[in-house]
N, C-alpha and C positions, 0 to 999 in steps of 0.2 A: 754348297757342298759341306761346309763346316758348321752349318746351322747358326751362322752369325746374323743372317737376315732370313726372314721367313718367306716362302713362295706365295704368290697370289693364287697360283693353281698348280696342279701337277705334283709329282714327287720324284725323288732321286735316291739312288743307292750308292754307297761307297763301301767297298770290300764286302759286298753282299748285305749290308745293313742299311736300314732306312735312315736318312739323314736327320729326321726329326726324333724318332724314338731311340735311335742308337747313337746319338751325337756324342755322348761321353766316351763310349768305347772307340768310336771313330777317331776322336781327338787323341786318344791314347796311342793309337796305332799309326797315326798319320803325322808327317811333318808338314808345316805350312809356312810359306813365305808370302805375305800379302804384298800388294803393289806399293803400298805406302806404310812400311813398318812403323809401329808406335812403340818406342822403347823408353824405359825409365831413365830420364835425363841425368839424375844425380848419382846413378850407380856407375861403377866401372864396368867394362865389358865382362870381366870375370865375375863380379858380384851379380850382374844380371843373369849370367848363365848358371851360376850357383843357385840362384832363386828359382829359375825355370827347372833346373834339375831336381831341386827339392820338391817342387810341385809334381814332377813326373816320377818321383820315387828313386832318384839316383841317376848317375850318368857314368859312362866310361871316359874318365878324364884324360887318360892317355890318348884315346882316339880323338877326343875334342881338341887337345893341344896339337895333335898332328894336323888336324883340319885347319886350325888357326895358323899354324906355320905355313901351310901350303897356300892359304889365302892372304898371307902377309898381314895378319890381323893382330894389332896390339891390344891385348886385353886389359892392360894396366890403366888405360886412360878413361876418364869419365865420358859417358855417352854424349853429354852436351858439348864436349870439346871436339867431337869427331866430325869429319867431313861427310857428305852424302854417301860417298863410296864406302867409307869405313863403317858407317852405320849399316849399310847393306851387308857387309861382311858379317857383322854380329847377327843380323837377322838370318843370314844363311846358316850360320852355325846353329842357331836355334832350330832350324828346320832339319838339319842333318844329324845332330849329335847323338840322338837316341836310337839311331839306326832303324828308322821306321820302315814299314812295308810299302808305304806309299808316300811320296813327297809331292805336294801341290805347290807350284811356284807361279807367281804373277810377275812378269818382267824381271827375271832373275838377275840379269847382268846390268840393270839400271845403276848408273853411277860408278861402275867398275872400270878400271883401266884395262887396256887390251891384254896385258900379261895375266891379270887376275881372271879375266873372262876366259882365257885359254885354260887356266888351271881349273876353273869351275866346270868347263866342258869335260875335262879329264875326270873330275870327281863324279860327274853324272854318269859317264860311261862306265867307270869302275863300279859304282853302286848298282848300276843296271845289270852288270855282269854277275853281281852277287845276289840278284833277285829283287832289287828295289824297283818299283814302278814309279815313273814320273809323269805327272800331269801338269803341263806347262802352258801358260797363256802368254803370248808375246806378239808385239808388232814387228820385232826384229826377225824377219824371215830367214836371212842367212844363218842366224843363231839357231832357229828352229830346225833348219836343215841339218845342222851339225849335231844337235843333241837328240833329235827325235827320229823314230822310224815310222811313225804313223801320225797323221795330222788330220785335224778337222778344220774346215773353214766356215766361220759363222757370218751370216749376213742378216742384218736387221733382226737379230735375236733368234734366228733359225739356223740350224745346221745345214749348210748348202752342200757340203761334201765331206766325206771322211773315208780315208783309205791309207794304205802304205804309200810312202813318198814315191817309191819307184813305180808303183802302179799308177799314181797320178801323173807321173812324168810320161809313162807310156801312152796315156790317153790325152795328153796335153797337145796344144797347138805348137807345132815345131816350125822353125824357120829353116828353109833349105836354099842353097845357092848352087847352081849347076853351071859349069863352064864348058862350053863346046869348042870344037876345033874351028868351026865356021858359024856364021850367023844362022839362027833357026827361026822359023815362023811361029808367032805366038798362037796361031790357030791350031797348031799341032798339040797344044796343051790345054785348050779351052774345054770346059765342061767335065774335067776329071773329078771323080768323087773325092771329097775331103780336101781339095785344093782351093785355097783362098788367097786373095791379095797377089794374084799372079802378075809378074812384070817380066817382059822379055826385052832386053836392050842389046841388040847385036848378038854377041856370042854368050851372053850371060842371062840366065833365068833365075829369078828369085821368087819365092812364094812361101806361104804358110800351109801346113798340112796337119789335119787331125786324123787320127787313126792310122791305117796302113798307107805306106808310100808305094805300094806295089804298082798301082796304075800309073803314077808319075814316072817311076823308074822304067816301066815298059815303054811309055811314050818317049822318054829320053833315049832309050836304047836304039831307036831308029836313026839316031845321029851319032857322030863321033864325040864321045864325052872325054874331056880332059881331067875334070876334077869335080867332086861333089863334097860340099861342106855343110854340116848341120851342127851348130853349137848345142851342147847339152842344155836342156831346159832346166831353169832354176825354179825353186819353189816360189820365189818372188814373181816370176813370169806367169806361173800357174795362177797365183793369187790375183794378179792384175787382169788375167783373162776372165776370171769369174767376175771381177769388178766391172770390167768393160761390158760384158754381156748383161750384167745386172742393170746397167744404165739403160739398156734396151728392154728392160722388163723381165729378164730371164734370171739374173743372179744379183750381184750388188756389193755394197760396201761390207767389209767384214774384217776379221782377224783370224790368226791361226793359233 
């Protein structure tokens, strides 16, 4: 996407521009955080950012210093003395400080402590509300669920799914547990559409359901129901369902 490596085939567009022919303009309008940032070791954080700002034609230093304060980033120290997490903060500042239209980030919270992770989540939400688009690659699925509203799942180099998170949850495999006032026969629930992994033990039924639960609820309504529980599906559970089905030749290993 940043034209740092060349495709063996196909093409891509960023902000409506071809990534090969429009790479210079794309880099001007995009902020980029690589998975393994390469920083000039002998410069201080401030010197490094001054250098990058010079290449970009200037920067809003008031905004940059506010970002540094929020990320608890010490700009006076040389990069070679910084921990992995503090180097990540410098790299994040490089991605944010020129207020780009699009910010591309690979594993953005790598090395950050929980408090700084939380602050980064806030920065992403605030920038998003101001019109910035984020394109994030991460194996940290709870983090993706916090920061993103639309996700894609990649398996073996191909896009296996892409949708709003809430839409994926509605289509996902859900776990249900129904408690009855008295024991119920398992035969009353066999063959119901969308119902999998059915288990009836005395007064308790557990199962997984894809799609509508209407048929299951109608079958359960023939008995006295005490309680129905269905934990909210997480993005991690959705991802693992794609992975499990992929092992059977349908989906497979991937990332969000």
